[in-house]
Steps between C-alpha positions, in 0.01 A plus 500: 500500500284809544182428690218667685432450866282196432772328293346576163731640234481871426345599164844597366625146567233336286558381143232541234519245221299386203354151514738242357318198352812286539452532879131409503541222756661745740279802441156350445468330838605817683263712291204275570572495872527878519197581287271234649531648850287799405289386208124522525486184286744216424696473176618170358850461364351514150391860552853603594639320197239665278661834581864398539529292183360778281597819684790407724674823399216690673560325833740662746632381835644675804765290674671554835881464542451131580322452165163454669190629322340799672280639222365412156284640223351284223360667187398446141458706182267430208239673281175554686192396302640630173576839651795637696810305593427447869743413774354319796630480856384155605675443833698719737625394841759613754596319819321657793813609685622686189183695425492878512854534358410570137573149376158446342521840330844415359381165366192648334704779342743244359213305346343817356834617358541166324146526361578849369809359327264258326268785393213438741205739475372450854537288814208352695443299815240410759532542874258445786298803602613445860871488407566867573880461497494366145255771392730773631805343336342479157336842515838653586631339182224664296241220476137608477192314618327363192225281641374336819456123461239368741594178685793449263704272726416152623489631857208724401692827508460759228787645299597815319635483148786751481651621173814698424484664156846524346408675175274793424159397372530137604199528732269522199638191327289185494137458599520222755752640744349431837421132495694270733809340351504135609807280498420170327537202728680189368290221350340296780681177573215320675201577282395796715378815327761761414509807722561865424745650748496876559845639436673669780488625854777753547647488849725766646 
């Protein structure tokens, strides 16, 4: 097995696969463990299922030769406030020892390519202002800063909304572009009020 000096597989040895709902029990636990290490806020299992049940074809995984998860991107695609068909990068994470090898870029490109196949007009996401690695990654892919969202995350950090326009003239579609896009939380089971969970903290 090809490996680097620290026993991680080389990028050429990794497999990139689309999420398979028939293997949810295997994938979902590994995805939650990987993503939760770097999230600025916790996600319940219901949030993952919100994306995977409806847009599992927009989720891609990077696996090492031992079939261990090393990277993942979770996305969705739906009309945005009656305007453009908007793709959304909700979660992106790569194991720390594999970062800097282009894995995150490959995963995002796979998600974007699938969105283009489904006739997306644009792709959006939020990332923390202080997450310079993610900012550089997305700007290299052509994303533009659309809006700064003050204290967007539960940890108090602000975010940038980034948008990649896939079709000419899309930037003028719709009047309510720059409002946060919350992920609906599941109905409360204990009588507590329902929360709105900000969608996404890309991690590279």
